[in-house]
N, C-alpha and C positions, 0 to 999 in steps of 0.2 A: 679632551682632544690632545693628540700628539703632533709633533712636527718632526720631519726627517729632512735635514738639510743636505746640501750637496757635499762634495768632497772637500771643499775649502773649510778652513777652521771657522771662519765667520761668514755670515750671509753677505752677499753683495749689496752695496748701497746704491743709491740712485746714480751716483757719480762713477760707478763701476769699481770702486775700491773694495777691499775686503776688511776694512777697519770696522771694529764693532761699534754699535751706536753708543753714544755717551750716556751717562746716567740721566742727564736732563732729557735726552731724546726718549729714553725708556719711560721716564716720569710723564712726559708730555703725551706720549702715545697711550699710556695707561689711562690718563685722565680723559683723553678724547673717547676712548672706548667706554669708560664709565659714564660719561656725559650722554653718549648716544643710547646706551642701555637704559639710562634713567628717563630719557625722552620716550623711548619705546614703552616703558612701564607707565609713564604719565598718561599716555594714550589709553592704556589698558584700564587704569584707575578712572579716568574721565569717562570712558564708555560705560563702565559699571555704574558710575554715579548717574549718568544720563539715563541708563536703562531703569534704574531704581526710580528715578523721577517720572519716567513715562508710565511705568507700571503702577505706581502708587499715586501719581498726580500731585506728589508733594516734592517741592524743590529741595528740601533738606531731609536727610535720612532721620528717621525716628531714633530716639535714644534707645539703648539696648533694652530689650523686653525684660520685664521683671522675672525673677526666679520662678515665681508661681506660674506666670503665663508660659514661660519656657517649659516648665515641668508638665503643664497640661498639654502643650503642643507635642512634646515628646511622647506622651502617653497615646495620643492619637496616631503618631507615627508607628508606635508599637502595635496598635490595633490594626492599622493598615497592613503592617507586615504580616500579622497573623492571618488576616483575611486572604492576602495574596499567596502566602506560602502554603497554607492548608488547602486553599482552592486549587492551586497548581498541582499539589500532591494528589488531591482527589481526582482531578482531570486525567492525570497520567498514570494513576495507580493500576488501571485495568488495560494498559497498553499491551498488546499481544506480544511485543518484542521483549518484554521484561519477564524474567523468571521470578520465582518465589523469593529468592534471595534479594533481587533488585527491589521488589515491592517492600520487603521488610526494611531494607536500607533507607528507602524513601520515608517510611513512617518514622524510623529511628532518627533520621536527620531532622524532619520537621519537628519532632518532639524535643530532641536535644537542643536544636538551634533556638526554639522558642523559649526554653528554660534559660539558656545562656543569655539570650537577649533580654529577658526579664531581669536577670541578675545585673546585666550591664545598665539597664534602665535605672535600677535602684542605686547602682554605683554613681551614675551621672547625677541622680537626684541629690545624693549626699555630697559628692565632690564639688558641686557648683553652688551649694548653699552658701550665701554670703557670710553668714556667721561662722560656719565651719571653715570656710576658706580663710577668714581672718584668724581663727584659732590656729589653723595649720601654719600659716605664715609666721605667726608669733611664736610658735613652738618648734615643731619638727622642720618647718621650712628654713629655720635658721641654720640647720645642719645639712642643707642640700647643696651648699657651695654656690648659691645663687642661681641654680639651674631650675628649669621648669619641672612640672610634675612627671613628665615622661622619662626624663633622665635622672631624676632625683635619687633613685635607689643607689646610684654610684656617683657621688658628687665630684669624683676625680676622673670621670670618664674621659674628658678631653685633655687630660694630662698623660693619659696612658697610650701615647704614641710617641716614640722617641724620634729624634731628628734623623737618625740612621734609618729607621723604618720608613719615615716619610720620604727620604731621599731615594730609598729602594723602590718605593711605589712610583715616584715621579720618573725614575729611570725606566721602569717597565712601561709606564704609560706613554713614555716618549719613544719607545722602540718601534721600529717598523714592523709590519705583520710578519709572522713566522710561518712559512709554508708547511713546516713539519706538523703543524697543528691540525692538518686535514685528517690525520689518522690518530693522533694522540693529543686531544685537547688539553690545554694547560690552564688550570684555575690558579691564578696568582693570589697567594695569600697576602702578599704585600699590598697589591691593589685593593683587595677586598677589605683589609683593615682600614685603609685610608678612606675608601668610599663609604664604609659603614659609619665612620666618624662624621663624615659630611652629611649623610642621611640623618644621623641623630641630631646634628646641629640645627637642622631645619626646624625642629620643634622649639627652639629657643627664641624665635621671633614672636613678639606679642601681636596677636591678631587684633586685639582691641585698639592698639595704636594705629594699625593700618586702616581700620574702619574709621577712626577719627580723621585720618588724612584724607580718605575718600569723601567723608562728610564735608571736610573743609573745601575740597575741590567742588563738590556739588553746590555749595553755597555761592560759588562764583559762576555757575552755568546759568545762562538765561533760561527762564522758565519755558518749558516745552508743553504744548497742548497735546495731551495723549490721544485725542481724537484725530489729530492731523499727523501723528507720527507713525512710522512704520516699525512694527516689531513682529518678526516672523522668521521663517526659514529663508533668510536672505543670504545669498552668496556674497563673498567679500567685496567683489568689484561690481556686483549687480545692484548698486544702490544709488540713490539720487544725490546730485551735488547739493551743498558743497562737500559732503562727507566722502564721496567717491575719491576725490583727489587727496583728501586728508589721510587716507589709509596708506598712501604710497611711501611717505617719508616719516620716520620717527619724530614725534612731537607735533606733527601737523594736525592730527585730530584733536589733541589737547588744546592747541592754539585756536582751532576752529570753534570748539565748544565753549571755551572760556571767553573768546571774543578779542583776544590780543591785548588785554589790559593786565598789567602787573604780572606778566608771565614768569619772569625771573624770580620775583618775590614769592609768588605762589609755589613755584617749584622748590625754592629754598625752605618754605614752610613744611612741605611734605617730607623733605629730608630731616628736618628738625623733629617732626612728630615721631619718626621711626628711629632716630639716632640711638636712644637708650635701649630700645627693645632689640636692636640688632648688634649691640656691642659685643655680646658673647661670640657671635659668628665672626665679626670683624677682627676681634682679638685673636681668635684661633687661626683665621686665614693669615693674618700678619705674622703670627708665630712661625708658620710653615712657608712663608714667602709666596702666597697665592692671593688672588683677588676674588671678590664675591659681589654679585648684584642679583637681586630678585628681578624677574622679567615678566611674570604673569601671575594674576590672582586666579587663573583657571576658571573664569566665568562665574565666580561666586564670591560672596562675602564671608564664606566659611574659612576653615583653617588651612586647607591645602593650597600650595602655591608652587611655582617652578622658579628655579634659580640657575645661574651660570657661574662656574668657577673657572679661573684661568691663571696660568703662571706667566708673569711678565718677563721672566728670565729667558723665555724663548727669543726675546729681542736681542740678547747679547751672547747667547751660547748656542751653537749648533748642537744637534742631537739631544738637547734637553728642551722638551717642547711644552707647548700649551697644554694645560689640563682643563678641559671644558666639560662639565658634567651637566647633562640635562637632569637636574635634580628636582624631584617632587617630594613635598612633605607628605607624610602619611596621616593616618587616622588619629585625631586627637582623642585620647581615652575619655575625655569629659564631653565629647560632642556626640550625643546620641544619634543625631541625624546622619553623621558620617558612618557610625556603626551600622545603621540600617541600610545605608548604601552598600557597605561591604557584604551584608548578609542577604540582601534581596537579589535573587537570581532572576533576571529578566533579559530577554534577547532584544536586540535592535539591529536592523540591517546596517552594514558599515561600508558597503562597496563604493559608495559615492565619495567617501573620505579616504578610505584605504583600499585602493584597487585590488580586486581579487579576494578580499575578505568577505565572508558570508554574514555570520551573526556574532555580535560581541555584547558584553554586559552593558545594558542601557545606561545605568548610572555612571559608569566610568566613561563611556563614550561622550556623554553630555558635558563632561568637564574638559575634554580636549577638543571635541568637535560638536559644540552645542547646536541644536536644531533651530533655536530661536536666538536671533541677534538683533540688537538695536541698530539704528542708523549709524553706519561707519564703524561698528564694533568689529574688531578682529577676532577670529577664532584663536584660542590659546596656542594651537599648533603654529599659526602664522607668527605669533610673537616669539615662540621658542625658536623656530627656524630663522626668524629675523635676528634674534640674539646671536645665534651661531654665525650668521653672516657678518654681523658687526664685529664680533671678536676676531674671527678668522681673517677678515680683511684688514683690521687694524694691526694685527700681529704680522701679517704677511708684508706689510709696508717695508720692513727692514730685513726681509728674507730673500734668499736667492731664488730666482725663477724656478718653478717646479717643486718648491718645498710643499710638502703635504702636512695638513693639520688633522690630527686624530680627534674624533668625537667619541666620548664615552657617556653612557647613561647610568643613573643609579637612583635609588629610592627605597623607602621602607613602607610596608603596609599599603594603605590606599595609594600612597605615592608610587609603589611598584606597579600597581594596576594601570595608573595613568602613564607611567614611564614605558610600560609594555606597549601601549597603543602608540605613544609618540615614537618609540624606537621602530615599531613596525611600519609606521608611516615613512620614517626616514629610510627604511630598508627598501620598501616597494616603490617609493616615489623619490628616487635619488636626485631628480631634477630640483627638488626643494632645497637641496644643500649646494653650497658653492663648489666649483670644480676642484678647488684646492683642499677640500675636506674629505677625509676618509672615515666612514662609519666603522667603529671598532666594536667592542663588546658592551653588554649591559650587565651590571652586577646588581641584582635585585634581592632584597631581604624581606621575607614574610609576604610572599606573593599570593594573592587570592586567585580564584578562577576568573577567566576573562573572556574566553571565546568558545565557539562550538567546535566540534570535531573537524568539520570541513575547513574551517579557518585555520586550524592547527596544521592540517595537511598542506595548505597553501603556504603558510609561513615556513614550514620545513622545506618546501620546494625552493623558496627564495633564499632561505638562510643557509642551507647546507648544499650549495652548489659546488661541485668539485672544480678545482682549478680556476676559481673566480679571481684569484690573486690576493684575496683578503679573507682568510678563514675567520669566521665570526661565531660567537656563542652568546646566547642570552642565558646567563647563569641565574638560577632561582635558588637562593640559599635558605634552608629551612632549619629551624632550631626545635628539636624535640617534636612534640605533638601540638605545636602552635596552631590554635584553632582556626585562625584566619587563613593560614597556608594549607592546612590539612583537613579541616573540619567541614568544609562546604561541599556540596554534591558535585563530584567530578567524574561521572560515568564516562564522559567523553575522553578521558585520559587512557581508557582501555580500548586498544584497537580490536580486541576480540568481540566487543559488544556491537550490536546493531542498535543505533540510537535514532529514534524518530526526530525529524527536524523540529517538531513542536514540543519535544520533551525538555522541559526547563531544568531537568536534572542531568542533562547531557553536556554540561560545561566542561571545558578543558583548560589546562594550564598551557602556557607557551614556554619553550626553552628547556634547558637541561637542569634538573634539580640536583643540588648538592645537599644531602641530608647529613648534617655535621655530627660527628662522633668524637669523643674524647680520645686522644692518643694514649696508648699505641694502637688502638683499634682504628682500622681504616674507615674513612667516611664513605657513605653510600651514594650512588648515582642512579638517577632514573630519567628516562627520556632520551638516552643516547642511542637507542635503536630506532632511528628514524627511517621511514619507508623509502625516502628518496636517496638514502646514503648507505644504509647498512649499519653495522655496529662499529663504534670507535671507542677507544680507551679515554679515560679522563684521569689526569694526574694533578695532585695538589703540589704546587711548586712555590719556591721562594728564593730570593737571593741569599738568604741565610741557611745554614745547616740546621738539622733538627736539634742538635745540642745547643746551638746558639739561640734558637727560638725558645727552648726550655729555659735557658739562662735568662733571657729577656723576661719571661713570665715570672720567674723566681725573683728577679730584681724588682719588678712591678709590685709583686706581693709584699716584699720586704718594705717597700716605700708606701704601702697602703693605698695603691692606685687601683687595685682590682676590686671586683664586686665581692662583698662579704659573703661567705659561704651560707650564713643563716638567711640572707636575702635570696640567694640563688636557690635555696631549698624550697622556696615558695612554689617552684615548678613541680614539686613532687606531690602537692596537694591535689586530690581528685577534682576535676572540673576547673577549679580556680587555677591549677597549674597550667592548663592549656592556654589560659589567658595571660598568665604571668610569662609563659615562654615566648609570647609575642613581643615583649618589651625590648627596646633597643639595647639596654644594658645587658640583658641575658643573651642576646645575639652576639654582642661583642665578647662577652665572657667565654662563650662556647667557641667562637671563631679563634680566640686566643689560645685554644687548647687542642686544635685538630692537628693530625699528624701529616707529615709530608710523604704520603703514600699514594699509589694508584687506588682509585676508588673501586669499590665492589658494587655489583648490581644490587639494587634494592628490589626485592620481590614484592 
C-alpha cells in the first residue's frame, strides 16, 4: 500500500498540530498493528485446528505421515491426475469448434504434462526421503546460506538488493496514481525487484513449525462431537452462536474455541514455535525498514499462506507510505499435492464470491474462497481484507484526513494464482476495502492459468476503465518457457478461438504479460490489446538510468551476489530447463538483466 499525504510536511495529529509522531508513538502503533494481526491469524489457526478435529474425530493432529505413506498417497494423486486429464481430453477431443491443430495441441499437452508430472513425482520422492534430506543438509545444504531448497541455488539472493534500490521501490510504491498510464503503462523495475524478493522470502518459513503451532492450539480446544458439528458450505455470518459473534473481532474466535484459559500464554507459545523459522524473513524486513506478519494459512495445512508487509515510516514522513503486499507463497517444489493443484485444470463457478466472474480454476478458488467451512471459520479472503483494514486504520491514526493508503499484491507460482483471485475480489468488490485504501497494481511472477475466457472479458471491463482516476495493471512476469506459466492449456487467451464453456482446455490468464528478455533486447508484452480499451504501450521504467542499472549488476557480480552462470544454464536443458526456469532465483536473475525499453508485442 502507498499513502499520499496532504500539502503539509507532516500529517495532522489529533490535537491539530503538524508535529511528527515521536519514535515511541511509531513503535506503539506498530506493535498494536502487529498484535491485532496476530489475533486475526490465531483465529485462522484455531479454526483450522477445529476443522481437523471435526473431520478426523481426533482432538490432536496426527504426527506427520511417514515418507512411505506420503509417497503412496502422492502416487494416487498422480493416478487421479492421469484419469482426470486424459478423460477431459477424450471428452473434448471431438468438439466441433476445435480444428485439427487444436486437437493435436490437446493430445500433446496431456502427454507432455503427464511426463513432466511423473518427473516431478520422482523428484518429490527423492527430495523428501529422510535419509537423503539429512545427507543434503550435512553436505550441500551447508553452502546454501541457511536458505530453504527453493532459494538455495543462490545463497546470496536476499543480499542482492541495495538500499538505494529498496528506497527507489518504496518511493514508487508511495507515489499517487499517474493518469498518464492510461495510454502508456509503466512497469516499474524497482517495484518488481523488491516484490520478487518478498515473494521469494515467503518460501523461507518452515511449514513444519506452523503445523506444530496449530497442533498445540488444537490440544487446548474442547473436544467437538463431529456428529453435532456443522461442516459445509456455510457463509461467514450464517452460522450458529457462539461462533457467529466470534467472527466479528480478531481474536474472538480463538478465545471462544480455547475457552478463555491461558490465552496469553498460548499465544506466546505460537510465536515461540515459529520464531526461528521466520527469522530470515524478519531479518530481511528489518534490514529494509519494513514490517511483516503472516495473516492466513489459506484454508489448508499445506505450504501456501498469505502475509502482509508494511512500512512504519508512513507514521512520520508524508509522501513515503505504507507498503502492504497481499503476498501469497507459491508451490513448494517438494509438495507433489501442490504441483497437481497447479497442473489440474478444472472449472468451478465463482460468481458468488467474485461478482461477475464466470468460471475459475477449482483448486485455486478453494484456497481463497473454500466451499466447506467449519463453524466460525473465516474465508481466507476475509482474513486478508481484515488485515488490510487493521494495517490501514493503524497507520491512518497519525495521518492527515483524506490520506490514501495504496495496496499492492504480489506472489510467485501457486501464490500468483491465489493473488490473482484475491486481487480480482478487491477490484470488483471495493466495499471490502476501507475507504482510505486505493487498490494499485499486482506484480505476479510465474502465473498459471486461472479463469475462463468470459471471466477474462469481465476482468478487463473492470480493470481497464478509462478515466477511473486510478490506472491499474495486473502484471504477469514470465521467465523463458517456465512450464507453470506457459505450459498449461490456455486456448482461452486467444480471442480468435471459439471455446465451448465445457472445454477444460479453454483456460485464460488474467492481466498483462511481461516476457523478460536480456538487454539490449526489448522485453515482450502480451495482453495489452484488451477489447474494452484498445491497444496501449508498455514501458519498462526505473528511477535509475540504464547505465546505472548495468553498473549495479556488475557490482553485484563482483561481490558474488548473483546467480552462478553454471546454475542459470540449467534452464537450457530440454524439459528440465522449463522447470528450472520456474525457480525464484532464475526469475530474479533475469529481472536483473532486462532493458529500460518500450516492450514489443509477443506474437
